PDB file with SEQRES, HELIX, SHEET and CRYST1 records, atoms N, CA, C and O in Angstrom:
SEQRES   1 A   82  UNK UNK UNK UNK UNK UNK UNK UNK UNK UNK UNK UNK UNK          
SEQRES   2 A   82  UNK UNK UNK UNK UNK UNK UNK UNK UNK UNK UNK UNK UNK          
SEQRES   3 A   82  UNK UNK UNK UNK UNK UNK UNK UNK UNK UNK UNK UNK UNK          
SEQRES   4 A   82  UNK UNK UNK UNK UNK UNK UNK UNK UNK UNK UNK UNK UNK          
SEQRES   5 A   82  UNK UNK UNK UNK UNK UNK UNK UNK UNK UNK UNK UNK UNK          
SEQRES   6 A   82  UNK UNK UNK UNK UNK UNK UNK UNK UNK UNK UNK UNK UNK          
SEQRES   7 A   82  UNK UNK UNK UNK                                              
HELIX    1 AA1 UNK A   29  UNK A   37  1                                   9    
HELIX    2 AA2 UNK A   42  UNK A   44  5                                   3    
HELIX    3 AA3 UNK A   47  UNK A   57  1                                  11    
HELIX    4 AA4 UNK A   67  UNK A   81  1                                  15    
SHEET    1 AA1 2 UNK A   2  UNK A   9  0                                        
SHEET    2 AA1 2 UNK A  12  UNK A  20 -1                                        
SHEET    1 AA2 2 UNK A  23  UNK A  25  0                                        
SHEET    2 AA2 2 UNK A  61  UNK A  63 -1                                        
CRYST1    1.000    1.000    1.000  90.00  90.00  90.00 P 1           1          
ATOM      1  N   UNK A   1       0.854  -1.127  -0.023  1.00  0.00           N  
ATOM      2  CA  UNK A   1      -0.006  -0.025   0.009  1.00  0.00           C  
ATOM      3  C   UNK A   1       0.862   1.248   0.036  1.00  0.00           C  
ATOM      4  O   UNK A   1       1.784   1.355   0.845  1.00  0.00           O  
ATOM      5  N   UNK A   2       0.559   2.206  -0.849  1.00  0.00           N  
ATOM      6  CA  UNK A   2       1.274   3.480  -0.846  1.00  0.00           C  
ATOM      7  C   UNK A   2       0.273   4.558  -0.556  1.00  0.00           C  
ATOM      8  O   UNK A   2      -0.822   4.603  -1.117  1.00  0.00           O  
ATOM      9  N   UNK A   3       0.685   5.434   0.347  1.00  0.00           N  
ATOM     10  CA  UNK A   3      -0.078   6.715   0.642  1.00  0.00           C  
ATOM     11  C   UNK A   3       0.847   7.826   0.280  1.00  0.00           C  
ATOM     12  O   UNK A   3       2.072   7.729   0.357  1.00  0.00           O  
ATOM     13  N   UNK A   4       0.205   8.887  -0.119  1.00  0.00           N  
ATOM     14  CA  UNK A   4       0.922  10.138  -0.517  1.00  0.00           C  
ATOM     15  C   UNK A   4       0.260  11.367   0.093  1.00  0.00           C  
ATOM     16  O   UNK A   4      -0.959  11.537   0.063  1.00  0.00           O  
ATOM     17  N   UNK A   5       1.072  12.166   0.617  1.00  0.00           N  
ATOM     18  CA  UNK A   5       0.623  13.543   1.024  1.00  0.00           C  
ATOM     19  C   UNK A   5       1.124  14.464  -0.123  1.00  0.00           C  
ATOM     20  O   UNK A   5       2.311  14.429  -0.448  1.00  0.00           O  
ATOM     21  N   UNK A   6       0.240  15.283  -0.738  1.00  0.00           N  
ATOM     22  CA  UNK A   6       0.587  16.043  -1.835  1.00  0.00           C  
ATOM     23  C   UNK A   6      -0.051  17.467  -1.783  1.00  0.00           C  
ATOM     24  O   UNK A   6      -1.206  17.635  -1.392  1.00  0.00           O  
ATOM     25  N   UNK A   7       0.714  18.427  -2.175  1.00  0.00           N  
ATOM     26  CA  UNK A   7       0.205  19.801  -2.473  1.00  0.00           C  
ATOM     27  C   UNK A   7       0.547  20.163  -3.857  1.00  0.00           C  
ATOM     28  O   UNK A   7       1.604  19.873  -4.417  1.00  0.00           O  
ATOM     29  N   UNK A   8      -0.518  20.878  -4.407  1.00  0.00           N  
ATOM     30  CA  UNK A   8      -0.384  21.257  -5.879  1.00  0.00           C  
ATOM     31  C   UNK A   8      -0.801  22.649  -6.086  1.00  0.00           C  
ATOM     32  O   UNK A   8      -1.587  23.187  -5.306  1.00  0.00           O  
ATOM     33  N   UNK A   9      -0.322  23.236  -7.072  1.00  0.00           N  
ATOM     34  CA  UNK A   9      -0.710  24.581  -7.500  1.00  0.00           C  
ATOM     35  C   UNK A   9      -0.785  24.589  -8.970  1.00  0.00           C  
ATOM     36  O   UNK A   9       0.218  24.333  -9.636  1.00  0.00           O  
ATOM     37  N   UNK A  10      -1.966  24.879  -9.535  1.00  0.00           N  
ATOM     38  CA  UNK A  10      -2.179  24.854 -11.005  1.00  0.00           C  
ATOM     39  C   UNK A  10      -1.927  23.484 -11.615  1.00  0.00           C  
ATOM     40  O   UNK A  10      -1.473  23.413 -12.757  1.00  0.00           O  
ATOM     41  N   UNK A  11      -2.199  22.400 -10.910  1.00  0.00           N  
ATOM     42  CA  UNK A  11      -1.952  21.131 -11.478  1.00  0.00           C  
ATOM     43  C   UNK A  11      -0.493  20.600 -11.359  1.00  0.00           C  
ATOM     44  O   UNK A  11      -0.183  19.515 -11.853  1.00  0.00           O  
ATOM     45  N   UNK A  12       0.401  21.392 -10.690  1.00  0.00           N  
ATOM     46  CA  UNK A  12       1.842  21.082 -10.644  1.00  0.00           C  
ATOM     47  C   UNK A  12       2.053  20.669  -9.129  1.00  0.00           C  
ATOM     48  O   UNK A  12       1.569  21.317  -8.200  1.00  0.00           O  
ATOM     49  N   UNK A  13       2.792  19.571  -8.974  1.00  0.00           N  
ATOM     50  CA  UNK A  13       3.169  19.178  -7.651  1.00  0.00           C  
ATOM     51  C   UNK A  13       4.130  20.138  -7.012  1.00  0.00           C  
ATOM     52  O   UNK A  13       5.209  20.406  -7.542  1.00  0.00           O  
ATOM     53  N   UNK A  14       3.733  20.658  -5.865  1.00  0.00           N  
ATOM     54  CA  UNK A  14       4.690  21.579  -5.195  1.00  0.00           C  
ATOM     55  C   UNK A  14       5.285  20.850  -3.948  1.00  0.00           C  
ATOM     56  O   UNK A  14       6.381  21.207  -3.516  1.00  0.00           O  
ATOM     57  N   UNK A  15       4.619  19.883  -3.387  1.00  0.00           N  
ATOM     58  CA  UNK A  15       5.165  19.068  -2.262  1.00  0.00           C  
ATOM     59  C   UNK A  15       4.661  17.650  -2.401  1.00  0.00           C  
ATOM     60  O   UNK A  15       3.570  17.410  -2.919  1.00  0.00           O  
ATOM     61  N   UNK A  16       5.468  16.713  -1.930  1.00  0.00           N  
ATOM     62  CA  UNK A  16       5.012  15.343  -2.019  1.00  0.00           C  
ATOM     63  C   UNK A  16       5.763  14.488  -0.987  1.00  0.00           C  
ATOM     64  O   UNK A  16       6.978  14.622  -0.845  1.00  0.00           O  
ATOM     65  N   UNK A  17       5.076  13.643  -0.293  1.00  0.00           N  
ATOM     66  CA  UNK A  17       5.650  12.698   0.603  1.00  0.00           C  
ATOM     67  C   UNK A  17       4.976  11.349   0.582  1.00  0.00           C  
ATOM     68  O   UNK A  17       3.761  11.235   0.740  1.00  0.00           O  
ATOM     69  N   UNK A  18       5.814  10.294   0.376  1.00  0.00           N  
ATOM     70  CA  UNK A  18       5.229   8.930   0.245  1.00  0.00           C  
ATOM     71  C   UNK A  18       5.391   8.308   1.656  1.00  0.00           C  
ATOM     72  O   UNK A  18       6.378   8.528   2.359  1.00  0.00           O  
ATOM     73  N   UNK A  19       4.362   7.520   2.020  1.00  0.00           N  
ATOM     74  CA  UNK A  19       4.441   6.638   3.227  1.00  0.00           C  
ATOM     75  C   UNK A  19       3.668   5.283   2.841  1.00  0.00           C  
ATOM     76  O   UNK A  19       3.004   5.186   1.808  1.00  0.00           O  
ATOM     77  N   UNK A  20       3.807   4.337   3.696  1.00  0.00           N  
ATOM     78  CA  UNK A  20       3.074   3.094   3.310  1.00  0.00           C  
ATOM     79  C   UNK A  20       3.849   1.860   3.704  1.00  0.00           C  
ATOM     80  O   UNK A  20       4.874   1.890   4.386  1.00  0.00           O  
ATOM     81  N   UNK A  21       3.256   0.725   3.200  1.00  0.00           N  
ATOM     82  CA  UNK A  21       3.773  -0.546   3.562  1.00  0.00           C  
ATOM     83  C   UNK A  21       4.585  -1.046   2.387  1.00  0.00           C  
ATOM     84  O   UNK A  21       4.122  -1.893   1.622  1.00  0.00           O  
ATOM     85  N   UNK A  22       5.874  -0.494   2.228  1.00  0.00           N  
ATOM     86  CA  UNK A  22       6.730  -0.935   1.218  1.00  0.00           C  
ATOM     87  C   UNK A  22       8.156  -0.698   1.721  1.00  0.00           C  
ATOM     88  O   UNK A  22       8.400   0.026   2.687  1.00  0.00           O  
ATOM     89  N   UNK A  23       9.105  -1.365   0.994  1.00  0.00           N  
ATOM     90  CA  UNK A  23      10.537  -1.142   1.334  1.00  0.00           C  
ATOM     91  C   UNK A  23      11.200  -0.730   0.027  1.00  0.00           C  
ATOM     92  O   UNK A  23      10.898  -1.252  -1.047  1.00  0.00           O  
ATOM     93  N   UNK A  24      12.117   0.229   0.159  1.00  0.00           N  
ATOM     94  CA  UNK A  24      12.863   0.723  -0.950  1.00  0.00           C  
ATOM     95  C   UNK A  24      14.322   0.583  -0.613  1.00  0.00           C  
ATOM     96  O   UNK A  24      14.722   0.903   0.507  1.00  0.00           O  
ATOM     97  N   UNK A  25      15.165   0.098  -1.579  1.00  0.00           N  
ATOM     98  CA  UNK A  25      16.621   0.107  -1.387  1.00  0.00           C  
ATOM     99  C   UNK A  25      17.309   0.564  -2.569  1.00  0.00           C  
ATOM    100  O   UNK A  25      17.116   0.051  -3.671  1.00  0.00           O  
ATOM    101  N   UNK A  26      18.195   1.624  -2.343  1.00  0.00           N  
ATOM    102  CA  UNK A  26      18.601   2.161  -1.188  1.00  0.00           C  
ATOM    103  C   UNK A  26      17.493   3.071  -0.606  1.00  0.00           C  
ATOM    104  O   UNK A  26      16.753   3.723  -1.343  1.00  0.00           O  
ATOM    105  N   UNK A  27      17.409   3.091   0.700  1.00  0.00           N  
ATOM    106  CA  UNK A  27      16.362   3.818   1.367  1.00  0.00           C  
ATOM    107  C   UNK A  27      16.251   5.311   0.988  1.00  0.00           C  
ATOM    108  O   UNK A  27      15.148   5.858   0.973  1.00  0.00           O  
ATOM    109  N   UNK A  28      17.349   5.951   0.691  1.00  0.00           N  
ATOM    110  CA  UNK A  28      17.246   7.367   0.403  1.00  0.00           C  
ATOM    111  C   UNK A  28      16.705   7.643  -0.989  1.00  0.00           C  
ATOM    112  O   UNK A  28      16.445   8.789  -1.357  1.00  0.00           O  
ATOM    113  N   UNK A  29      16.540   6.578  -1.752  1.00  0.00           N  
ATOM    114  CA  UNK A  29      15.918   6.716  -3.100  1.00  0.00           C  
ATOM    115  C   UNK A  29      14.443   7.342  -3.002  1.00  0.00           C  
ATOM    116  O   UNK A  29      13.980   8.014  -3.923  1.00  0.00           O  
ATOM    117  N   UNK A  30      13.783   7.089  -1.890  1.00  0.00           N  
ATOM    118  CA  UNK A  30      12.431   7.668  -1.783  1.00  0.00           C  
ATOM    119  C   UNK A  30      12.465   9.129  -1.748  1.00  0.00           C  
ATOM    120  O   UNK A  30      11.605   9.786  -2.334  1.00  0.00           O  
ATOM    121  N   UNK A  31      13.434   9.678  -1.078  1.00  0.00           N  
ATOM    122  CA  UNK A  31      13.530  11.163  -1.056  1.00  0.00           C  
ATOM    123  C   UNK A  31      13.834  11.685  -2.468  1.00  0.00           C  
ATOM    124  O   UNK A  31      13.283  12.701  -2.894  1.00  0.00           O  
ATOM    125  N   UNK A  32      14.749  10.952  -3.213  1.00  0.00           N  
ATOM    126  CA  UNK A  32      15.084  11.368  -4.524  1.00  0.00           C  
ATOM    127  C   UNK A  32      13.895  11.270  -5.534  1.00  0.00           C  
ATOM    128  O   UNK A  32      13.753  12.071  -6.458  1.00  0.00           O  
ATOM    129  N   UNK A  33      13.066  10.240  -5.288  1.00  0.00           N  
ATOM    130  CA  UNK A  33      11.866  10.089  -6.115  1.00  0.00           C  
ATOM    131  C   UNK A  33      10.888  11.262  -5.807  1.00  0.00           C  
ATOM    132  O   UNK A  33      10.324  11.839  -6.736  1.00  0.00           O  
ATOM    133  N   UNK A  34      10.690  11.606  -4.554  1.00  0.00           N  
ATOM    134  CA  UNK A  34       9.836  12.669  -4.162  1.00  0.00           C  
ATOM    135  C   UNK A  34      10.358  14.011  -4.786  1.00  0.00           C  
ATOM    136  O   UNK A  34       9.557  14.786  -5.310  1.00  0.00           O  
ATOM    137  N   UNK A  35      11.599  14.265  -4.736  1.00  0.00           N  
ATOM    138  CA  UNK A  35      12.235  15.404  -5.336  1.00  0.00           C  
ATOM    139  C   UNK A  35      12.018  15.470  -6.826  1.00  0.00           C  
ATOM    140  O   UNK A  35      11.726  16.549  -7.341  1.00  0.00           O  
ATOM    141  N   UNK A  36      12.147  14.352  -7.559  1.00  0.00           N  
ATOM    142  CA  UNK A  36      11.981  14.224  -9.037  1.00  0.00           C  
ATOM    143  C   UNK A  36      10.510  14.691  -9.286  1.00  0.00           C  
ATOM    144  O   UNK A  36      10.300  15.442 -10.239  1.00  0.00           O  
ATOM    145  N   UNK A  37       9.501  14.297  -8.500  1.00  0.00           N  
ATOM    146  CA  UNK A  37       8.174  14.468  -8.854  1.00  0.00           C  
ATOM    147  C   UNK A  37       7.664  15.910  -8.565  1.00  0.00           C  
ATOM    148  O   UNK A  37       6.632  16.324  -9.092  1.00  0.00           O  
ATOM    149  N   UNK A  38       8.434  16.690  -7.688  1.00  0.00           N  
ATOM    150  CA  UNK A  38       8.051  18.061  -7.410  1.00  0.00           C  
ATOM    151  C   UNK A  38       8.240  18.802  -8.770  1.00  0.00           C  
ATOM    152  O   UNK A  38       9.236  18.593  -9.463  1.00  0.00           O  
ATOM    153  N   UNK A  39       7.280  19.653  -9.123  1.00  0.00           N  
ATOM    154  CA  UNK A  39       7.395  20.419 -10.282  1.00  0.00           C  
ATOM    155  C   UNK A  39       6.732  19.707 -11.525  1.00  0.00           C  
ATOM    156  O   UNK A  39       6.682  20.264 -12.622  1.00  0.00           O  
ATOM    157  N   UNK A  40       6.265  18.542 -11.312  1.00  0.00           N  
ATOM    158  CA  UNK A  40       5.611  17.740 -12.409  1.00  0.00           C  
ATOM    159  C   UNK A  40       4.159  18.164 -12.569  1.00  0.00           C  
ATOM    160  O   UNK A  40       3.431  18.258 -11.581  1.00  0.00           O  
ATOM    161  N   UNK A  41       3.735  18.416 -13.780  1.00  0.00           N  
ATOM    162  CA  UNK A  41       2.376  18.734 -14.039  1.00  0.00           C  
ATOM    163  C   UNK A  41       1.589  17.367 -14.230  1.00  0.00           C  
ATOM    164  O   UNK A  41       1.836  16.655 -15.203  1.00  0.00           O  
ATOM    165  N   UNK A  42       0.711  17.043 -13.357  1.00  0.00           N  
ATOM    166  CA  UNK A  42       0.054  15.750 -13.220  1.00  0.00           C  
ATOM    167  C   UNK A  42      -0.639  15.401 -14.555  1.00  0.00           C  
ATOM    168  O   UNK A  42      -0.469  14.290 -15.057  1.00  0.00           O  
ATOM    169  N   UNK A  43      -1.391  16.302 -15.114  1.00  0.00           N  
ATOM    170  CA  UNK A  43      -2.243  16.002 -16.292  1.00  0.00           C  
ATOM    171  C   UNK A  43      -1.368  15.803 -17.506  1.00  0.00           C  
ATOM    172  O   UNK A  43      -1.863  15.247 -18.486  1.00  0.00           O  
ATOM    173  N   UNK A  44      -0.118  16.204 -17.531  1.00  0.00           N  
ATOM    174  CA  UNK A  44       0.664  16.199 -18.794  1.00  0.00           C  
ATOM    175  C   UNK A  44       1.746  15.100 -18.653  1.00  0.00           C  
ATOM    176  O   UNK A  44       2.578  14.948 -19.548  1.00  0.00           O  
ATOM    177  N   UNK A  45       1.743  14.325 -17.529  1.00  0.00           N  
ATOM    178  CA  UNK A  45       2.902  13.431 -17.363  1.00  0.00           C  
ATOM    179  C   UNK A  45       2.487  12.036 -17.190  1.00  0.00           C  
ATOM    180  O   UNK A  45       1.557  11.773 -16.427  1.00  0.00           O  
ATOM    181  N   UNK A  46       3.117  11.106 -17.852  1.00  0.00           N  
ATOM    182  CA  UNK A  46       2.927   9.756 -17.655  1.00  0.00           C  
ATOM    183  C   UNK A  46       3.701   9.299 -16.396  1.00  0.00           C  
ATOM    184  O   UNK A  46       4.856   8.874 -16.447  1.00  0.00           O  
ATOM    185  N   UNK A  47       2.958   9.422 -15.237  1.00  0.00           N  
ATOM    186  CA  UNK A  47       3.647   9.171 -13.937  1.00  0.00           C  
ATOM    187  C   UNK A  47       4.241   7.868 -13.837  1.00  0.00           C  
ATOM    188  O   UNK A  47       5.387   7.769 -13.397  1.00  0.00           O  
ATOM    189  N   UNK A  48       3.569   6.824 -14.208  1.00  0.00           N  
ATOM    190  CA  UNK A  48       4.037   5.433 -14.068  1.00  0.00           C  
ATOM    191  C   UNK A  48       5.436   5.319 -14.871  1.00  0.00           C  
ATOM    192  O   UNK A  48       6.423   4.798 -14.353  1.00  0.00           O  
ATOM    193  N   UNK A  49       5.436   5.809 -16.075  1.00  0.00           N  
ATOM    194  CA  UNK A  49       6.668   5.727 -16.861  1.00  0.00           C  
ATOM    195  C   UNK A  49       7.876   6.565 -16.244  1.00  0.00           C  
ATOM    196  O   UNK A  49       9.041   6.167 -16.225  1.00  0.00           O  
ATOM    197  N   UNK A  50       7.446   7.728 -15.765  1.00  0.00           N  
ATOM    198  CA  UNK A  50       8.555   8.591 -15.053  1.00  0.00           C  
ATOM    199  C   UNK A  50       9.042   7.815 -13.832  1.00  0.00           C  
ATOM    200  O   UNK A  50      10.248   7.801 -13.585  1.00  0.00           O  
ATOM    201  N   UNK A  51       8.163   7.160 -13.045  1.00  0.00           N  
ATOM    202  CA  UNK A  51       8.663   6.432 -11.927  1.00  0.00           C  
ATOM    203  C   UNK A  51       9.343   5.198 -12.207  1.00  0.00           C  
ATOM    204  O   UNK A  51      10.287   4.878 -11.485  1.00  0.00           O  
ATOM    205  N   UNK A  52       8.963   4.410 -13.229  1.00  0.00           N  
ATOM    206  CA  UNK A  52       9.701   3.221 -13.772  1.00  0.00           C  
ATOM    207  C   UNK A  52      11.063   3.619 -14.161  1.00  0.00           C  
ATOM    208  O   UNK A  52      12.059   3.025 -13.749  1.00  0.00           O  
ATOM    209  N   UNK A  53      11.101   4.707 -15.019  1.00  0.00           N  
ATOM    210  CA  UNK A  53      12.532   5.101 -15.466  1.00  0.00           C  
ATOM    211  C   UNK A  53      13.393   5.432 -14.322  1.00  0.00           C  
ATOM    212  O   UNK A  53      14.537   4.981 -14.276  1.00  0.00           O  
ATOM    213  N   UNK A  54      12.902   6.227 -13.347  1.00  0.00           N  
ATOM    214  CA  UNK A  54      13.692   6.537 -12.235  1.00  0.00           C  
ATOM    215  C   UNK A  54      14.251   5.298 -11.417  1.00  0.00           C  
ATOM    216  O   UNK A  54      15.425   5.233 -11.054  1.00  0.00           O  
ATOM    217  N   UNK A  55      13.338   4.358 -11.170  1.00  0.00           N  
ATOM    218  CA  UNK A  55      13.670   3.096 -10.526  1.00  0.00           C  
ATOM    219  C   UNK A  55      14.745   2.387 -11.235  1.00  0.00           C  
ATOM    220  O   UNK A  55      15.754   2.014 -10.637  1.00  0.00           O  
ATOM    221  N   UNK A  56      14.560   2.188 -12.502  1.00  0.00           N  
ATOM    222  CA  UNK A  56      15.444   1.478 -13.317  1.00  0.00           C  
ATOM    223  C   UNK A  56      16.892   2.195 -13.435  1.00  0.00           C  
ATOM    224  O   UNK A  56      17.942   1.588 -13.222  1.00  0.00           O  
ATOM    225  N   UNK A  57      16.828   3.417 -13.761  1.00  0.00           N  
ATOM    226  CA  UNK A  57      18.034   4.244 -13.971  1.00  0.00           C  
ATOM    227  C   UNK A  57      18.911   4.241 -12.709  1.00  0.00           C  
ATOM    228  O   UNK A  57      20.141   4.234 -12.760  1.00  0.00           O  
ATOM    229  N   UNK A  58      18.206   4.247 -11.587  1.00  0.00           N  
ATOM    230  CA  UNK A  58      18.997   4.323 -10.295  1.00  0.00           C  
ATOM    231  C   UNK A  58      19.090   3.001  -9.628  1.00  0.00           C  
ATOM    232  O   UNK A  58      19.492   2.927  -8.466  1.00  0.00           O  
ATOM    233  N   UNK A  59      18.719   1.900 -10.343  1.00  0.00           N  
ATOM    234  CA  UNK A  59      18.823   0.565  -9.807  1.00  0.00           C  
ATOM    235  C   UNK A  59      18.191   0.402  -8.386  1.00  0.00           C  
ATOM    236  O   UNK A  59      18.758  -0.224  -7.490  1.00  0.00           O  
ATOM    237  N   UNK A  60      17.038   0.979  -8.251  1.00  0.00           N  
ATOM    238  CA  UNK A  60      16.251   0.939  -7.008  1.00  0.00           C  
ATOM    239  C   UNK A  60      15.457  -0.306  -6.911  1.00  0.00           C  
ATOM    240  O   UNK A  60      14.773  -0.646  -7.876  1.00  0.00           O  
ATOM    241  N   UNK A  61      15.487  -1.020  -5.823  1.00  0.00           N  
ATOM    242  CA  UNK A  61      14.654  -2.195  -5.613  1.00  0.00           C  
ATOM    243  C   UNK A  61      13.467  -1.837  -4.700  1.00  0.00           C  
ATOM    244  O   UNK A  61      13.647  -1.297  -3.608  1.00  0.00           O  
ATOM    245  N   UNK A  62      12.313  -2.134  -5.151  1.00  0.00           N  
ATOM    246  CA  UNK A  62      11.121  -1.786  -4.298  1.00  0.00           C  
ATOM    247  C   UNK A  62      10.355  -3.168  -4.009  1.00  0.00           C  
ATOM    248  O   UNK A  62      10.084  -3.964  -4.908  1.00  0.00           O  
ATOM    249  N   UNK A  63      10.060  -3.352  -2.762  1.00  0.00           N  
ATOM    250  CA  UNK A  63       9.308  -4.553  -2.310  1.00  0.00           C  
ATOM    251  C   UNK A  63       7.942  -4.148  -1.814  1.00  0.00           C  
ATOM    252  O   UNK A  63       7.863  -3.238  -0.989  1.00  0.00           O  
ATOM    253  N   UNK A  64       6.876  -4.749  -2.250  1.00  0.00           N  
ATOM    254  CA  UNK A  64       5.599  -4.508  -1.713  1.00  0.00           C  
ATOM    255  C   UNK A  64       4.711  -3.725  -2.510  1.00  0.00           C  
ATOM    256  O   UNK A  64       3.499  -3.782  -2.304  1.00  0.00           O  
ATOM    257  N   UNK A  65       5.224  -2.961  -3.447  1.00  0.00           N  
ATOM    258  CA  UNK A  65       4.426  -2.099  -4.382  1.00  0.00           C  
ATOM    259  C   UNK A  65       5.161  -2.021  -5.746  1.00  0.00           C  
ATOM    260  O   UNK A  65       6.276  -2.514  -5.917  1.00  0.00           O  
ATOM    261  N   UNK A  66       4.461  -1.369  -6.700  1.00  0.00           N  
ATOM    262  CA  UNK A  66       4.988  -1.224  -8.020  1.00  0.00           C  
ATOM    263  C   UNK A  66       4.951   0.269  -8.341  1.00  0.00           C  
ATOM    264  O   UNK A  66       4.428   1.091  -7.588  1.00  0.00           O  
ATOM    265  N   UNK A  67       5.542   0.575  -9.512  1.00  0.00           N  
ATOM    266  CA  UNK A  67       5.543   2.003 -10.032  1.00  0.00           C  
ATOM    267  C   UNK A  67       4.065   2.401 -10.264  1.00  0.00           C  
ATOM    268  O   UNK A  67       3.690   3.553 -10.042  1.00  0.00           O  
ATOM    269  N   UNK A  68       3.247   1.454 -10.706  1.00  0.00           N  
ATOM    270  CA  UNK A  68       1.772   1.698 -10.928  1.00  0.00           C  
ATOM    271  C   UNK A  68       1.085   2.103  -9.626  1.00  0.00           C  
ATOM    272  O   UNK A  68       0.187   2.945  -9.628  1.00  0.00           O  
ATOM    273  N   UNK A  69       1.513   1.495  -8.508  1.00  0.00           N  
ATOM    274  CA  UNK A  69       0.903   1.858  -7.224  1.00  0.00           C  
ATOM    275  C   UNK A  69       1.296   3.354  -6.844  1.00  0.00           C  
ATOM    276  O   UNK A  69       0.453   4.145  -6.421  1.00  0.00           O  
ATOM    277  N   UNK A  70       2.519   3.659  -7.008  1.00  0.00           N  
ATOM    278  CA  UNK A  70       2.948   5.049  -6.781  1.00  0.00           C  
ATOM    279  C   UNK A  70       2.158   6.053  -7.547  1.00  0.00           C  
ATOM    280  O   UNK A  70       1.616   7.007  -6.988  1.00  0.00           O  
ATOM    281  N   UNK A  71       2.089   5.815  -8.946  1.00  0.00           N  
ATOM    282  CA  UNK A  71       1.365   6.601  -9.799  1.00  0.00           C  
ATOM    283  C   UNK A  71      -0.113   6.761  -9.500  1.00  0.00           C  
ATOM    284  O   UNK A  71      -0.676   7.851  -9.603  1.00  0.00           O  
ATOM    285  N   UNK A  72      -0.727   5.646  -9.126  1.00  0.00           N  
ATOM    286  CA  UNK A  72      -2.132   5.692  -8.768  1.00  0.00           C  
ATOM    287  C   UNK A  72      -2.430   6.494  -7.596  1.00  0.00           C  
ATOM    288  O   UNK A  72      -3.417   7.226  -7.532  1.00  0.00           O  
ATOM    289  N   UNK A  73      -1.470   6.339  -6.556  1.00  0.00           N  
ATOM    290  CA  UNK A  73      -1.626   7.101  -5.334  1.00  0.00           C  
ATOM    291  C   UNK A  73      -1.568   8.584  -5.527  1.00  0.00           C  
ATOM    292  O   UNK A  73      -2.323   9.355  -4.936  1.00  0.00           O  
ATOM    293  N   UNK A  74      -0.605   8.971  -6.412  1.00  0.00           N  
ATOM    294  CA  UNK A  74      -0.565  10.404  -6.800  1.00  0.00           C  
ATOM    295  C   UNK A  74      -1.802  10.883  -7.464  1.00  0.00           C  
ATOM    296  O   UNK A  74      -2.351  11.924  -7.102  1.00  0.00           O  
ATOM    297  N   UNK A  75      -2.259  10.126  -8.449  1.00  0.00           N  
ATOM    298  CA  UNK A  75      -3.416  10.500  -9.230  1.00  0.00           C  
ATOM    299  C   UNK A  75      -4.703  10.653  -8.411  1.00  0.00           C  
ATOM    300  O   UNK A  75      -5.512  11.561  -8.606  1.00  0.00           O  
ATOM    301  N   UNK A  76      -4.845   9.620  -7.406  1.00  0.00           N  
ATOM    302  CA  UNK A  76      -5.989   9.703  -6.541  1.00  0.00           C  
ATOM    303  C   UNK A  76      -5.980  10.970  -5.627  1.00  0.00           C  
ATOM    304  O   UNK A  76      -6.988  11.645  -5.420  1.00  0.00           O  
ATOM    305  N   UNK A  77      -4.747  11.230  -5.100  1.00  0.00           N  
ATOM    306  CA  UNK A  77      -4.596  12.388  -4.207  1.00  0.00           C  
ATOM    307  C   UNK A  77      -4.805  13.739  -4.969  1.00  0.00           C  
ATOM    308  O   UNK A  77      -5.398  14.682  -4.444  1.00  0.00           O  
ATOM    309  N   UNK A  78      -4.298  13.781  -6.211  1.00  0.00           N  
ATOM    310  CA  UNK A  78      -4.520  14.950  -7.030  1.00  0.00           C  
ATOM    311  C   UNK A  78      -5.961  15.196  -7.403  1.00  0.00           C  
ATOM    312  O   UNK A  78      -6.389  16.342  -7.539  1.00  0.00           O  
ATOM    313  N   UNK A  79      -6.681  14.161  -7.563  1.00  0.00           N  
ATOM    314  CA  UNK A  79      -8.159  14.296  -7.864  1.00  0.00           C  
ATOM    315  C   UNK A  79      -8.879  14.943  -6.704  1.00  0.00           C  
ATOM    316  O   UNK A  79      -9.785  15.748  -6.923  1.00  0.00           O  
ATOM    317  N   UNK A  80      -8.499  14.612  -5.448  1.00  0.00           N  
ATOM    318  CA  UNK A  80      -9.116  15.088  -4.336  1.00  0.00           C  
ATOM    319  C   UNK A  80      -8.867  16.661  -4.087  1.00  0.00           C  
ATOM    320  O   UNK A  80      -9.615  17.355  -3.398  1.00  0.00           O  
ATOM    321  N   UNK A  81      -7.767  17.101  -4.713  1.00  0.00           N  
ATOM    322  CA  UNK A  81      -7.356  18.463  -4.578  1.00  0.00           C  
ATOM    323  C   UNK A  81      -8.037  19.332  -5.620  1.00  0.00           C  
ATOM    324  O   UNK A  81      -8.109  20.551  -5.464  1.00  0.00           O  
ATOM    325  N   UNK A  82      -8.527  18.728  -6.658  1.00  0.00           N  
ATOM    326  CA  UNK A  82      -9.106  19.525  -7.781  1.00  0.00           C  
ATOM    327  C   UNK A  82     -10.576  19.637  -7.686  1.00  0.00           C  
ATOM    328  O   UNK A  82     -11.204  20.264  -8.539  1.00  0.00           O  
TER     329      UNK A  82                                                      
END                                                                             
């Protein structure tokens, strides 16, 4: 399960924090992923692909969730803000 706290302005992510029942190695990669997603315009971005590319490029291992789970959590949270 992935939870996300998100703030947006004009459809653009201004702040983002992931929590949930998953493990990421290296652990600091979660902060890097959060940083990557700040400034992203939700409606114009393929979030799942962006996250998959980040995980692959940085050789990040994730247990318990997928890139699709991260993207879905962001999209659900963004919908509640609009």
